[in-house]
N, CA, C and O of each residue as an XYZ file, in Angstrom:
1028
protein
N      72.999     96.633     86.096
C      71.975     96.522     87.282
C      72.121     97.955     88.128
O      73.185     98.517     88.388
N      71.024     98.321     88.426
C      71.057     99.812     89.229
C      71.465     99.361     90.610
O      71.400     98.198     91.009
N      71.880    100.371     91.279
C      72.257    100.284     92.668
C      71.096     99.812     93.434
O      69.985    100.252     93.137
N      71.240     98.911     94.449
C      70.309     98.399     95.431
C      70.366     99.059     96.596
O      71.459     99.170     97.151
N      69.310     99.559     97.120
C      69.305    100.253     98.130
C      68.752     99.374     99.545
O      68.016     98.390     99.475
N      69.273     99.956    100.802
C      68.735     99.070    101.862
C      67.292     99.081    101.971
O      66.629    100.116    102.025
N      66.825     97.921    102.004
C      65.198     97.861    102.220
C      64.408     98.105    100.922
O      63.198     98.324    100.959
N      65.037     98.069     99.888
C      64.173     98.259     98.569
C      64.547     96.958     97.850
O      65.685     96.649     97.497
N      63.304     96.159     97.663
C      63.214     94.995     97.079
C      62.738     95.075     95.611
O      62.286     94.053     95.094
N      62.796     95.982     95.055
C      62.134     96.093     93.540
C      62.901     95.314     92.735
O      62.245     94.615     91.962
N      64.118     95.209     92.667
C      65.014     94.362     91.917
C      65.048     93.072     92.230
O      65.536     92.271     91.434
N      64.589     92.713     93.309
C      64.812     91.365     93.900
C      63.332     90.604     93.951
O      63.344     89.426     94.305
N      62.249     91.129     93.664
C      61.085     90.684     93.691
C      60.950     89.164     92.989
O      60.323     88.244     93.513
N      61.568     89.084     91.864
C      61.320     87.944     91.051
C      62.272     86.708     91.734
O      62.000     85.518     91.575
N      63.255     87.120     92.399
C      63.999     86.104     93.114
C      63.499     85.895     94.636
O      63.984     85.004     95.333
N      62.693     86.604     95.014
C      62.014     86.584     96.450
C      61.103     85.563     96.472
O      60.760     85.078     97.550
N      60.646     85.155     95.389
C      59.479     84.149     95.329
C      60.004     82.586     95.770
O      59.279     81.650     96.105
N      61.471     82.598     95.666
C      62.027     81.344     95.745
C      62.316     80.977     97.322
O      62.796     79.905     97.689
N      61.958     82.006     98.142
C      62.322     81.886     99.559
C      61.374     81.017    100.236
O      60.200     80.953     99.872
N      61.869     80.304    101.268
C      61.037     79.342    102.046
C      59.877     79.892    102.838
O      59.824     81.093    103.100
N      58.979     79.074    103.213
C      57.945     79.425    103.967
C      58.371     79.404    105.608
O      59.547     79.225    105.925
N      57.353     79.596    106.583
C      57.675     79.675    107.736
C      57.239     78.395    108.471
O      56.577     77.530    107.897
N      57.615     78.297    109.720
C      57.244     76.892    110.395
C      55.795     76.886    110.719
O      55.310     77.762    111.435
N      55.037     75.845    110.169
C      53.840     75.487    110.497
C      53.532     75.154    112.001
O      52.440     75.518    112.436
N      54.360     74.524    112.791
C      54.076     74.464    114.165
C      54.046     75.650    114.985
O      53.211     75.829    115.872
N      55.004     76.493    114.667
C      55.075     77.912    115.394
C      53.635     78.641    115.022
O      52.913     79.083    115.915
N      53.316     78.717    113.743
C      52.086     79.485    113.275
C      50.752     78.668    113.800
O      49.756     79.357    114.022
N      50.682     77.518    113.971
C      49.608     76.842    114.436
C      49.469     77.046    116.008
O      48.362     77.215    116.521
N      50.639     77.022    116.742
C      50.801     77.299    118.030
C      50.193     78.762    118.281
O      49.281     78.985    119.078
N      50.813     79.705    117.504
C      50.337     81.056    117.834
C      48.707     81.303    117.536
O      48.004     81.974    118.291
N      48.245     80.693    116.386
C      46.872     80.834    116.179
C      46.009     80.201    117.366
O      44.984     80.780    117.725
N      46.358     79.193    117.882
C      45.584     78.377    119.073
C      45.675     79.363    120.183
O      44.732     79.458    120.969
N      46.660     80.051    120.301
C      47.083     80.833    121.582
C      46.207     82.158    121.651
O      45.597     82.565    122.640
N      46.277     82.783    120.313
C      45.452     84.005    120.025
C      43.948     83.710    120.089
O      43.238     84.470    120.748
N      43.450     82.734    119.494
C      42.028     82.271    119.582
C      41.675     81.895    120.996
O      40.505     81.953    121.373
N      42.457     81.589    121.630
C      42.105     81.313    123.168
C      41.891     82.569    123.981
O      41.039     82.712    124.857
N      42.729     83.412    123.597
C      42.914     84.791    124.543
C      41.905     85.748    123.836
O      41.248     86.552    124.497
N      41.796     85.650    122.521
C      41.146     86.829    121.874
C      40.182     86.562    120.992
O      39.162     87.250    120.966
N      40.390     85.468    120.102
C      39.653     85.169    118.745
C      40.255     85.896    117.677
O      40.778     87.003    117.805
N      40.151     85.124    116.425
C      40.600     85.671    115.095
C      39.688     85.857    114.012
O      39.406     84.879    113.320
N      39.244     86.847    113.795
C      38.183     87.098    112.611
C      39.008     87.495    111.474
O      38.915     86.899    110.401
N      39.814     88.477    111.653
C      40.582     89.278    110.512
C      42.171     89.429    111.042
O      42.467     89.788    112.182
N      43.068     89.107    110.054
C      44.433     89.207    110.416
C      44.979     90.152    109.277
O      44.434     90.158    108.173
N      46.060     90.946    109.562
C      46.852     91.820    108.571
C      48.332     91.313    108.543
O      49.082     91.361    109.518
N      48.648     90.845    107.370
C      50.028     90.504    107.055
C      50.727     91.894    106.519
O      50.559     92.301    105.369
N      51.489     92.533    107.446
C      51.910     93.826    106.751
C      53.397     93.613    106.532
O      54.183     93.018    107.269
N      53.650     94.274    105.261
C      55.040     94.030    104.544
C      55.116     92.594    104.084
O      56.079     91.844    104.244
N      53.857     92.284    103.430
C      53.627     90.881    103.054
C      54.654     90.326    101.872
O      54.722     89.136    101.564
N      55.314     91.210    101.361
C      56.277     90.830    100.303
C      55.537     90.218     99.069
O      54.588     90.767     98.509
N      56.027     89.136     98.746
C      55.428     88.174     97.752
C      54.443     87.263     98.251
O      53.851     86.515     97.472
N      54.194     87.258     99.599
C      53.114     86.513    100.274
C      53.575     85.166    100.968
O      52.762     84.273    101.204
N      54.819     85.070    101.259
C      55.262     83.918    101.842
C      54.567     83.409    103.083
O      54.323     82.228    103.330
N      54.284     84.443    103.819
C      53.518     84.076    105.281
C      52.049     84.205    104.906
O      51.230     83.432    105.403
N      51.670     85.196    104.008
C      50.054     85.185    103.531
C      49.619     83.824    103.253
O      48.646     83.309    103.805
N      50.363     83.244    102.381
C      49.980     82.044    101.914
C      49.725     80.943    102.955
O      48.764     80.187    102.811
N      50.521     80.840    103.948
C      50.421     79.737    105.025
C      49.254     80.202    105.884
O      48.402     79.392    106.251
N      49.198     81.518    106.221
C      48.034     82.045    106.972
C      46.643     81.707    106.383
O      45.696     81.525    107.149
N      46.472     81.604    104.833
C      45.371     81.169    104.365
C      45.286     79.842    104.509
O      44.272     79.339    104.994
N      46.269     79.151    104.135
C      46.325     77.589    104.257
C      45.591     77.325    105.687
O      44.618     76.576    105.775
N      46.074     77.919    106.642
C      45.609     77.541    107.972
C      44.314     78.035    108.337
O      43.946     77.909    109.505
N      43.549     78.602    107.450
C      42.160     78.979    107.392
C      41.936     80.327    107.811
O      40.781     80.638    108.102
N      42.847     81.178    107.891
C      42.575     82.651    108.187
C      42.362     83.628    106.987
O      42.744     83.290    105.867
N      41.803     84.747    107.188
C      41.385     85.687    106.094
C      41.863     86.971    106.700
O      42.195     87.092    107.879
N      41.873     88.037    105.687
C      42.063     89.495    106.023
C      42.935     90.177    104.996
O      42.685     90.113    103.792
N      43.891     90.786    105.463
C      44.521     91.751    104.576
C      46.072     91.571    104.425
O      46.762     91.301    105.408
N      46.627     91.734    103.118
C      48.023     91.731    102.980
C      48.514     93.100    102.344
O      48.233     93.504    101.215
N      49.294     93.726    103.283
C      49.663     95.268    102.894
C      51.173     95.251    102.499
O      52.028     94.810    103.267
N      51.417     95.677    101.447
C      52.707     95.710    100.834
C      53.111     97.011    100.156
O      52.492     97.456     99.189
N      54.249     97.650    100.737
C      54.517     99.000    100.058
C      55.404     98.867     98.742
O      55.616     99.905     98.116
N      55.906     97.746     98.304
C      56.769     97.770     97.065
C      55.830     97.235     95.901
O      55.191     96.193     96.044
N      55.779     97.971     94.778
C      54.990     97.550     93.560
C      55.316     96.283     93.059
O      54.437     95.493     92.715
N      56.698     95.990     92.980
C      57.163     94.867     92.191
C      56.972     93.613     93.124
O      56.812     92.504     92.615
N      56.988     93.783     94.450
C      56.800     92.664     95.208
C      55.279     92.119     95.190
O      54.904     90.967     94.969
N      54.592     93.134     95.451
C      52.983     92.902     95.201
C      52.559     92.399     94.028
O      51.657     91.563     93.974
N      53.230     92.908     92.889
C      52.739     92.316     91.583
C      53.115     90.769     91.426
O      52.366     89.957     90.883
N      54.318     90.473     91.946
C      54.659     88.973     92.021
C      53.765     88.107     92.764
O      53.560     86.936     92.442
N      53.172     88.751     93.876
C      52.154     87.975     94.748
C      50.952     87.824     93.814
O      50.360     86.757     93.649
N      50.614     89.071     93.166
C      49.249     88.750     92.495
C      49.300     88.009     91.225
O      48.294     87.416     90.835
N      50.437     87.997     90.524
C      50.777     87.215     89.442
C      50.603     85.762     89.865
O      50.107     84.932     89.103
N      51.023     85.471     91.096
C      51.216     84.085     91.393
C      49.730     83.618     91.959
O      49.439     82.423     92.013
N      48.819     84.653     92.374
C      47.564     84.420     92.568
C      47.559     84.102     94.385
O      46.663     83.478     94.954
N      48.671     84.647     95.007
C      48.879     84.200     96.468
C      47.694     84.682     97.178
O      47.423     85.882     97.222
N      46.875     83.644     97.817
C      45.793     83.806     98.774
C      44.844     84.817     98.413
O      44.447     85.599     99.278
N      44.391     84.896     97.101
C      43.483     85.944     96.722
C      42.130     85.853     97.272
O      41.410     86.824     97.502
N      41.786     84.438     97.496
C      40.447     84.287     97.826
C      40.404     84.526     99.430
O      39.301     84.705     99.946
N      41.437     84.533    100.141
C      41.241     84.714    101.607
C      41.838     86.199    102.116
O      41.421     86.731    103.145
N      42.815     86.765    101.307
C      43.414     88.023    101.443
C      43.198     89.072    100.524
O      43.396     88.797     99.340
N      42.811     90.290    100.834
C      42.626     91.452    100.038
C      43.999     92.171     99.995
O      44.387     92.532    101.106
N      44.842     92.466     98.922
C      46.116     93.058     98.652
C      46.030     94.579     98.559
O      45.165     95.095     97.852
N      46.864     95.277     99.223
C      46.777     96.563     99.326
C      48.130     97.244     99.290
O      49.137     96.623     99.629
N      48.184     98.588     98.861
C      49.500     99.328     99.150
C      49.393     99.989    100.449
O      48.359    100.584    100.755
N      50.481     99.915    101.295
C      50.799    100.469    102.578
C      51.879    100.179    103.163
O      52.640     99.335    102.691
N      52.130    100.823    104.284
C      53.443    100.425    104.990
C      53.080    100.197    106.412
O      51.946    100.405    106.844
N      54.111     99.745    107.157
C      53.868     99.488    108.607
C      53.420    100.745    109.515
O      52.697    100.680    110.509
N      54.027    101.945    108.943
C      53.877    103.175    109.444
C      52.479    103.830    109.228
O      51.963    104.635    110.003
N      51.914    103.349    108.008
C      50.523    103.720    107.528
C      50.151    102.729    106.755
O      50.534    102.706    105.585
N      49.332    101.728    107.275
C      48.585    100.577    106.456
C      47.408    100.972    105.748
O      47.018    100.210    104.862
N      46.689    102.155    106.002
C      45.642    102.648    105.473
C      44.352    101.523    105.741
O      43.346    101.427    105.038
N      44.633    100.828    106.778
C      43.296     99.862    107.131
C      42.606    100.722    108.054
O      43.170    101.699    108.548
N      41.307    100.383    108.334
C      40.364    101.185    109.177
C      40.719    100.846    110.540
O      41.221     99.735    110.715
N      40.530    101.687    111.640
C      40.461    101.394    113.111
C      39.894    100.164    113.426
O      38.847     99.809    112.885
N      40.491     99.456    114.269
C      39.954     98.388    115.031
C      39.439     97.394    113.915
O      38.267     97.018    113.926
N      40.156     97.059    113.144
C      39.601     96.317    111.888
C      40.248     94.740    111.781
O      39.802     93.845    111.063
N      41.398     94.652    112.678
C      41.885     93.115    112.796
C      42.053     92.708    114.061
O      41.982     93.506    114.996
N      42.311     91.337    114.237
C      42.645     90.763    115.535
C      44.062     90.578    115.858
O      44.495     90.539    117.009
N      44.812     90.459    114.727
C      46.197     89.916    114.707
C      46.995     90.799    113.540
O      46.589     90.836    112.378
N      47.908     91.342    113.893
C      48.911     91.925    112.884
C      50.126     91.100    112.856
O      50.552     90.684    113.934
N      50.805     90.777    111.653
C      51.947     90.062    111.654
C      52.909     90.912    110.628
O      52.570     91.631    109.688
N      54.056     90.632    111.059
C      55.310     91.108    110.161
C      56.372     90.027    109.948
O      57.129     89.637    110.838
N      56.362     89.609    108.777
C      57.317     88.313    108.465
C      58.623     88.912    107.909
O      58.563     89.414    106.786
N      59.852     88.915    108.601
C      60.943     89.279    108.001
C      61.035     90.603    107.515
O      61.740     90.927    106.559
N      60.265     91.431    108.228
C      60.316     92.915    107.738
C      60.156     93.863    108.960
O      60.352     95.043    108.671
N      59.895     93.657    110.045
C      59.680     94.573    111.187
C      61.148     95.567    111.319
O      61.130     96.775    111.555
N      62.153     94.893    111.144
C      63.468     95.498    111.331
C      63.736     96.747    110.292
O      64.692     97.512    110.420
N      62.709     96.847    109.197
C      62.887     97.754    108.251
C      62.107     99.108    108.633
O      62.234    100.185    108.052
N      61.304     98.843    109.690
C      60.174     99.969    109.945
C      60.905    100.946    110.981
O      61.901    100.653    111.642
N      60.243    102.117    110.993
C      60.262    102.953    112.070
C      59.449    102.466    113.163
O      58.234    102.651    113.088
N      59.987    101.810    114.271
C      59.416    100.841    115.200
C      58.333    101.514    115.988
O      57.234    100.972    116.105
N      58.627    102.793    116.586
C      57.615    103.447    117.300
C      56.381    103.866    116.539
O      55.267    103.854    117.063
N      56.604    104.240    115.281
C      55.365    104.569    114.394
C      54.737    103.351    114.046
O      53.506    103.351    114.059
N      55.370    102.245    113.717
C      54.626    101.010    113.558
C      53.815    100.555    114.397
O      52.650    100.241    114.152
N      54.450    100.476    115.610
C      53.690     99.968    116.818
C      52.542    100.658    117.107
O      51.509    100.045    117.373
N      52.591    101.914    117.088
C      51.226    103.083    117.165
C      50.278    102.614    116.104
O      49.079    102.546    116.374
N      50.688    102.314    115.016
C      49.778    102.109    113.684
C      49.136    100.811    113.925
O      47.928    100.710    113.712
N      49.865     99.732    114.377
C      49.306     98.478    114.734
C      48.260     98.492    115.967
O      47.334     97.681    115.983
N      48.405     99.262    116.804
C      47.573     99.542    118.050
C      46.337    100.012    117.427
O      45.254     99.525    117.753
N      46.451    101.028    116.455
C      45.157    101.780    116.071
C      44.509    100.681    115.312
O      43.333    100.520    115.640
N      44.947     99.876    114.385
C      44.267     98.857    113.459
C      43.695     97.555    114.223
O      42.876     96.803    113.696
N      44.153     97.391    115.367
C      43.927     96.298    116.247
C      42.527     96.391    117.117
O      42.247     97.449    117.680
N      41.693     95.290    117.201
C      40.472     95.425    118.001
C      41.032     94.934    119.347
O      41.770     93.972    119.561
N      40.421     95.966    120.335
C      40.621     95.508    121.696
C      41.997     95.206    122.057
O      42.946     95.905    121.703
N      42.092     94.168    122.758
C      43.295     93.750    123.097
C      44.101     92.719    122.162
O      44.687     91.746    122.638
N      44.078     93.009    120.832
C      44.507     92.140    119.942
C      46.058     91.959    119.864
O      46.720     92.498    120.751
N      46.647     91.309    118.968
C      48.083     90.742    119.047
C      48.765     91.318    117.864
O      48.232     91.600    116.791
N      50.128     91.473    118.222
C      51.149     91.757    116.950
C      52.125     90.828    117.187
O      52.580     90.684    118.322
N      52.538     90.117    116.162
C      53.698     89.117    115.957
C      54.842     89.586    114.980
O      54.481     89.771    113.818
N      56.020     89.781    115.244
C      57.077     89.876    114.451
C      57.930     88.518    114.406
O      58.317     87.903    115.399
N      58.110     88.230    113.307
C      58.955     86.811    113.004
C      59.873     86.888    111.894
O      59.740     87.726    111.003
N      60.708     86.120    111.923
C      61.965     85.934    110.793
C      62.105     84.292    110.814
O      61.674     83.503    111.654
N      62.799     84.061    109.698
C      62.904     82.736    109.173
C      64.404     82.683    108.750
O      64.674     82.704    107.549
N      65.502     82.609    109.794
C      66.769     82.702    109.466
C      67.138     81.324    109.046
O      66.435     80.350    109.314
N      68.400     81.254    108.296
C      69.010     79.788    108.232
C      69.627     79.362    109.575
O      70.258     80.143    110.288
N      69.440     78.290    109.822
C      69.969     77.692    111.121
C      71.439     77.129    110.892
O      71.670     75.943    111.128
N      72.326     77.896    110.479
C      73.654     77.385    109.884
C      74.431     76.446    110.801
O      75.205     75.575    110.404
N      74.105     76.751    112.211
C      75.003     75.925    112.993
C      74.560     74.453    113.164
O      75.133     73.735    113.984
N      73.558     74.003    112.406
C      73.119     72.667    112.224
C      73.613     71.969    110.959
O      73.249     70.845    110.611
N      74.585     72.841    110.226
C      74.943     72.223    108.989
C      76.358     72.828    108.601
O      76.661     74.014    108.468
N      77.221     71.581    108.442
C      78.531     71.850    108.102
C      78.635     72.605    106.716
O      79.521     73.448    106.568
N      77.776     72.328    105.735
C      78.005     72.995    104.477
C      77.533     74.540    104.711
O      78.181     75.423    104.150
N      76.491     74.858    105.474
C      76.173     76.212    105.512
C      77.069     77.012    106.465
O      77.107     78.235    106.330
N      77.780     76.419    107.401
C      78.705     76.996    108.169
C      79.868     77.489    107.099
O      80.223     78.665    107.182
N      80.400     76.746    106.225
C      81.290     76.788    105.264
C      80.845     77.878    104.178
O      81.680     78.585    103.615
N      79.613     77.955    103.949
C      79.112     79.082    103.024
C      79.058     80.332    103.800
O      79.204     81.434    103.272
N      78.828     80.136    105.172
C      78.908     81.498    105.770
C      80.327     82.145    105.999
O      80.596     83.324    106.229
N      81.164     81.052    105.873
C      82.582     81.564    106.013
C      82.983     82.279    104.635
O      83.796     83.203    104.653
N      82.408     81.844    103.455
C      82.431     82.483    102.132
C      81.879     83.946    102.255
O      82.473     84.941    101.840
N      80.807     83.940    102.807
C      80.106     85.197    103.006
C      81.136     86.503    103.683
O      81.216     87.660    103.271
N      81.841     85.884    104.812
C      82.610     86.694    105.573
C      83.951     86.954    104.873
O      84.593     87.958    105.181
N      84.392     86.118    103.968
C      85.510     86.216    103.143
C      85.444     87.305    102.094
O      86.328     88.142    101.913
N      84.314     87.212    101.424
C      84.063     88.172    100.369
C      83.424     89.466    100.809
O      83.412     90.432    100.046
N      82.886     89.517    102.026
C      82.255     90.863    102.522
C      82.707     90.862    103.955
O      81.892     90.556    104.825
N      83.920     91.174    104.263
C      84.349     91.018    105.698
C      83.813     92.086    106.544
O      83.696     91.834    107.743
N      83.494     93.160    106.139
C      82.839     94.243    106.907
C      81.408     94.217    106.916
O      80.842     95.264    107.232
N      80.676     93.152    106.611
C      79.312     92.900    106.495
C      78.737     93.125    107.907
O      79.237     92.565    108.882
N      77.633     93.986    108.006
C      76.752     94.065    109.280
C      75.299     93.559    108.792
O      74.595     94.244    108.050
N      74.962     92.432    109.227
C      73.630     91.972    108.813
C      72.563     92.785    109.512
O      72.619     93.198    110.671
N      71.527     92.965    108.591
C      70.407     93.822    109.041
C      69.104     92.792    109.335
O      68.314     92.979    110.261
N      69.024     91.685    108.393
C      67.934     91.107    108.606
C      67.964     89.391    108.700
O      67.035     88.671    108.336
N      69.063     88.993    109.190
C      69.420     87.559    109.400
C      68.436     86.824    110.417
O      68.180     85.633    110.245
N      67.873     87.557    111.502
C      66.981     86.985    112.394
C      67.683     86.411    113.412
O      67.010     85.883    114.297
N      69.021     86.382    113.514
C      69.871     85.600    114.561
C      70.649     86.618    115.177
O      70.972     87.657    114.602
N      70.960     86.312    116.386
C      72.028     87.088    117.075
C      71.878     88.592    117.046
O      70.824     89.106    117.419
N      72.881     89.304    116.623
C      72.882     90.582    116.736
C      71.635     91.503    116.264
O      71.005     92.327    116.928
N      71.480     91.128    114.976
C      70.422     91.798    114.353
C      68.951     91.950    114.924
O      68.185     92.875    114.653
N      68.692     90.873    115.767
C      67.522     90.711    116.640
C      67.662     91.091    118.205
O      66.802     90.910    119.068
N      68.759     91.577    118.346
C      69.153     91.953    119.807
C      68.187     93.024    120.313
O      68.025     93.942    119.509
N      67.549     93.114    121.390
C      66.839     94.172    121.828
C      65.496     94.176    121.020
O      64.938     95.267    120.907
N      64.969     93.177    120.498
C      63.587     93.138    119.911
C      62.428     93.295    120.988
O      61.407     93.963    120.830
N      62.791     92.523    122.163
C      61.809     92.510    123.258
C      61.484     93.848    123.875
O      60.383     94.205    124.295
N      62.724     94.601    123.864
C      62.410     95.927    124.499
C      62.023     97.046    123.367
O      61.643     98.163    123.718
N      62.133     96.714    122.115
C      61.523     97.476    121.185
C      60.003     97.300    120.990
O      59.288     98.245    120.657
N      59.499     95.957    121.229
C      58.178     95.831    121.194
C      57.282     96.299    122.381
O      56.065     96.483    122.368
N      58.108     96.442    123.347
C      57.614     97.270    124.716
C      57.706     98.608    124.835
O      57.078     99.242    125.683
N      58.508     99.127    123.979
C      59.116    100.523    124.141
C      57.808    101.668    124.224
O      57.830    102.527    125.105
N      56.798    101.604    123.336
C      55.852    102.607    123.194
C      54.720    102.533    124.391
O      53.997    103.510    124.585
N      54.612    101.515    125.068
C      53.615    101.287    125.921
C      52.300    100.861    125.370
O      51.290    100.834    126.074
N      52.309    100.494    123.983
C      51.078    100.093    123.498
C      50.913     98.551    123.632
O      49.799     98.040    123.522
N      51.927     97.882    123.849
C      51.740     96.308    124.027
C      52.410     95.733    125.252
O      53.150     96.470    125.905
N      52.237     94.613    125.582
C      52.680     94.019    126.716
C      52.929     92.550    126.801
O      52.494     91.892    125.857
N      53.439     92.027    127.587
C      53.567     90.460    127.657
C      53.911     89.849    126.351
O      53.098     89.431    125.526
N      55.376     89.840    126.237
C      56.075     89.222    125.248
C      56.022     87.638    125.131
O      56.445     86.964    126.070
N      55.543     87.077    124.070
C      55.691     85.637    124.067
C      56.616     85.367    123.002
O      56.497     85.933    121.915
N      57.587     84.489    123.258
C      58.578     84.019    122.259
C      58.541     82.604    121.877
O      58.704     81.740    122.738
N      58.313     82.268    120.494
C      58.382     80.796    119.969
C      59.290     80.721    118.995
O      59.496     81.602    118.160
N      59.935     79.515    119.091
C      60.776     79.215    117.719
C      60.759     77.639    117.443
O      60.483     76.815    118.315
N      61.062     77.349    116.231
C      61.124     75.878    115.805
C      62.007     75.855    114.683
O      62.049     76.778    113.868
N      62.797     74.710    114.609
C      63.563     74.555    113.465
C      62.876     73.552    112.266
O      62.108     72.644    112.585
N      63.170     73.771    111.140
C      62.614     73.135    110.117
C      63.547     73.186    108.955
O      64.391     74.076    108.848
N      63.377     72.132    108.000
C      64.316     72.093    106.708
C      63.570     72.056    105.587
O      62.486     71.477    105.511
N      64.205     72.768    104.530
C      63.593     72.682    103.280
C      64.626     72.072    102.240
O      65.812     72.401    102.269
N      64.093     71.123    101.277
C      65.082     70.543    100.396
C      64.676     71.259     98.955
O      63.561     71.404     98.455
N      65.859     71.617     98.516
C      65.581     72.690     97.199
C      66.686     72.434     96.310
O      67.788     72.033     96.686
N      66.342     72.689     95.065
C      67.331     72.760     93.732
C      68.366     73.625     93.945
O      68.222     74.569     94.722
N      69.527     73.407     93.283
C      70.481     74.478     93.277
C      70.094     75.666     92.788
O      70.543     76.721     93.235
N      69.198     75.603     91.792
C      68.748     76.919     91.095
C      67.876     77.800     92.057
O      67.898     79.031     92.047
N      67.154     77.079     92.837
C      66.251     77.817     94.042
C      67.364     78.465     94.892
O      67.430     79.691     94.980
N      68.258     77.635     95.533
C      69.046     78.017     96.540
C      69.754     79.361     95.940
O      69.646     80.392     96.604
N      70.369     79.382     94.887
C      71.111     80.321     94.424
C      70.159     81.749     94.201
O      70.600     82.887     94.360
N      68.931     81.452     93.847
C      68.016     82.797     93.682
C      67.723     83.030     95.029
O      67.645     84.242     95.230
N      67.537     82.392     95.985
C      67.319     82.821     97.383
C      68.460     83.719     97.732
O      68.207     84.832     98.192
N      69.741     83.319     97.545
C      70.875     84.353     97.791
C      70.748     85.582     97.078
O      71.207     86.623     97.547
N      70.129     85.537     95.923
C      70.040     86.719     95.134
C      69.018     87.632     95.527
O      68.937     88.794     95.127
N      68.145     87.003     96.422
C      67.050     87.826     97.076
C      67.465     88.649     98.232
O      66.692     89.527     98.616
N      68.578     88.471     98.821
C      69.163     89.034    100.074
C      69.549     90.286     99.879
O      70.530     90.534     99.178
N      68.806     91.263    100.491
C      69.057     92.716    100.250
C      70.372     93.281    100.908
O      71.169     93.978    100.278
N      70.537     92.915    102.256
C      71.604     93.601    103.022
C      72.801     93.251    102.643
O      73.652     94.124    102.817
N      73.269     91.959    102.037
C      74.427     91.625    101.635
C      74.614     92.185    100.420
O      75.761     92.611    100.286
N      73.875     92.347     99.442
C      74.041     93.147     98.200
C      74.433     94.488     98.142
O      75.267     94.960     97.370
N      73.730     95.135     99.077
C      73.776     96.539     99.185
C      75.239     96.873     99.918
O      75.773     97.965     99.726
N      75.797     95.945    100.697
C      77.016     96.268    101.551
C      78.234     95.727    100.598
O      79.308     96.321    100.507
N      77.923     94.532     99.907
C      79.114     94.048     99.084
C      79.280     94.762     97.834
O      80.404     94.928     97.362
N      78.179     95.217     97.240
C      78.233     95.930     95.964
C      78.181     94.998     94.869
O      78.376     93.817     95.158
N      77.967     95.282     93.724
C      77.644     94.277     92.485
C      78.828     93.272     92.122
O      78.635     92.102     91.791
N      80.003     93.843     92.221
C      81.125     93.118     91.692
C      81.596     91.925     92.951
O      81.882     90.741     92.774
N      81.562     92.596     94.068
C      81.981     91.481     95.286
C      80.801     90.303     95.431
O      80.995     89.115     95.686
N      79.537     90.964     95.197
C      78.414     90.000     95.449
C      78.482     89.034     94.297
O      78.348     87.857     94.632
N      78.654     89.260     93.056
C      78.907     88.271     92.157
C      79.950     87.275     92.330
O      79.822     86.112     91.947
N      80.929     87.709     92.879
C      82.162     86.922     93.113
C      81.741     85.960     94.224
O      82.133     84.795     94.166
N      80.965     86.374     95.234
C      80.315     85.594     96.302
C      79.328     84.475     95.672
O      79.388     83.301     96.038
N      78.607     84.839     94.899
C      77.617     83.992     94.321
C      78.325     82.977     93.589
O      77.934     81.837     93.837
N      79.240     83.077     92.774
C      80.127     82.219     91.995
C      80.808     81.105     93.013
O      80.881     79.892     92.812
N      81.283     81.842     94.151
C      81.975     80.905     95.162
C      80.895     79.909     95.863
O      81.175     78.782     96.270
N      79.720     80.468     95.928
C      78.650     79.468     96.694
C      78.274     78.323     95.433
O      78.047     77.132     95.644
N      78.269     78.873     94.322
C      77.902     77.839     93.252
C      78.945     76.806     93.117
O      78.617     75.638     92.906
N      80.178     77.156     93.226
C      81.269     76.164     93.232
C      81.093     75.132     94.358
O      81.206     73.919     94.176
N      80.754     75.817     95.755
C      80.633     74.965     96.724
C      79.542     73.887     96.740
O      79.710     72.835     97.356
N      78.437     74.156     96.066
C      77.446     73.137     95.901
C      77.288     72.515     94.689
O      76.333     71.751     94.545
N      78.182     72.740     93.652
C      78.065     72.085     92.291
C      77.996     70.563     92.381
O      77.473     69.916     91.474
N      78.498     70.003     93.426
C      78.451     68.436     93.365
C      77.161     67.881     93.931
O      76.959     66.668     93.972
N      76.228     68.838     94.398
C      75.109     68.373     95.090
C      73.876     68.275     94.104
O      73.716     69.132     93.235
N      73.029     67.235     94.256
C      71.976     67.174     93.392
C      70.778     68.091     94.138
O      70.059     68.822     93.458
N      70.643     67.995     95.463
C      69.695     68.846     96.019
C      70.250     69.330     97.257
O      71.112     68.615     97.767
N      69.878     70.582     97.949
C      70.458     71.108     99.092
C      69.439     71.174    100.058
O      68.326     71.646     99.824
N      69.834     70.660    101.255
C      68.818     70.581    102.467
C      69.386     71.670    103.305
O      70.501     71.657    103.827
N      68.296     72.826    103.393
C      68.595     74.159    104.109
C      67.935     74.015    105.451
O      66.761     73.671    105.588
N      68.791     74.311    106.471
C      68.078     74.210    107.807
C      67.494     75.610    108.110
O      68.169     76.592    107.803
N      66.423     75.748    108.626
C      65.787     77.191    109.006
C      65.228     77.157    110.776
O      64.980     76.201    111.510
N      65.193     78.208    110.943
C      64.618     78.338    112.404
C      63.634     79.469    112.458
O      63.997     80.631    112.643
N      62.342     79.103    112.288
C      61.358     80.355    112.469
C      61.382     80.787    114.076
O      61.238     80.007    115.018
N      61.583     82.119    114.150
C      61.509     82.801    115.421
C      60.434     83.884    115.437
O      60.400     84.744    114.557
N      59.543     83.838    116.457
C      58.394     84.737    116.435
C      58.253     85.412    117.903
O      58.245     84.662    118.880
N      58.146     86.761    118.069
C      57.966     87.494    119.274
C      56.430     88.013    119.179
O      56.134     88.751    118.239
N      55.607     87.702    119.977
C      54.198     87.975    119.920
C      53.949     88.962    121.201
O      54.468     88.655    122.275
N      53.217     90.057    121.099
C      52.828     90.926    122.111
C      51.169     91.204    122.190
O      50.501     90.884    121.207
N      50.617     91.699    123.159
C      49.178     92.016    123.242
C      49.044     93.277    123.419
O      49.865     93.798    124.173
N      48.100     94.059    122.860
C      47.876     95.340    122.842
C      47.247     95.722    124.236
O      46.468     94.963    124.813
N      47.592     96.822    124.692
C      47.028     97.243    126.087
C      45.670     97.780    125.685
O      44.902     98.221    126.540
C-alpha cells in the first residue's frame, strides 16, 4: 500500500462508503430554520466525499451541487448513483468551488471543514451564497462515552498509537475554536450550534471498513501499527453478531453578512 497523506482519501474511498449518515433531526431543524430566515432553492455540499450528506439532503427534498476534489471519492459517489437526480456533481475545493456567484442559499461541509484553508474557504462560500445565506460545518463523531465497548476500543487506539493527535474526530480538542474560526473573516455572523445523538446498527465487516476509512489515524500510525490496531479491534468484537455504534451529529451554522 502506498503511503497515505493527511487529507488524501484516494486509497480510502472504497471504505468510506460504509460510513454512517448524519442525524435527520439536526438536518430537519436546520432546514426549517434556514427556510424561515432565508428560503432554500439550491444548496452546495462542498467536500461531498462519497455523498453521505448529499444523499440525506436529497432525501429531505433539497437540490443543488455536490462539489468534491478527490476523483476516487467522486467516482464512488457516481458509481452508487448518489442523489444524481437532485444534485449535480463536479470537481472543486472549498477554496475554489467553481460555482457561480450568488448561486446557492446554503453551503454545507460534512466532516471536511477542518481540512480547508478556513479563511479562503469562508471567502469562497460568501461569494457563492445569495444575500444573507447560510454556511453549516458539521461532523458525526462516535459518541464513545455512551458505550463501554467503544471506550475500550478507544483505549486500544491509544495503546497502539499513543502519540495520536486527532484531526477529524469532531469532538473535544479537534473542534475547539470552531466558533471563532467561523467568525474570523467578518463574512459571517450569529453562530447557531445544534447536536443530536443517534445510533447505527452495523455488521462487523462494515464496522471494520469504517475504521479503515479513517485518514488521520492511518497517517500517524503507519501501515504496520495500523494493521495491529485493526486486528485488535477485530478480536474485541469477534463475539458480537452486530455492533451498535453511538454517534453524535454536531453542527455549527452561520449567516452571511
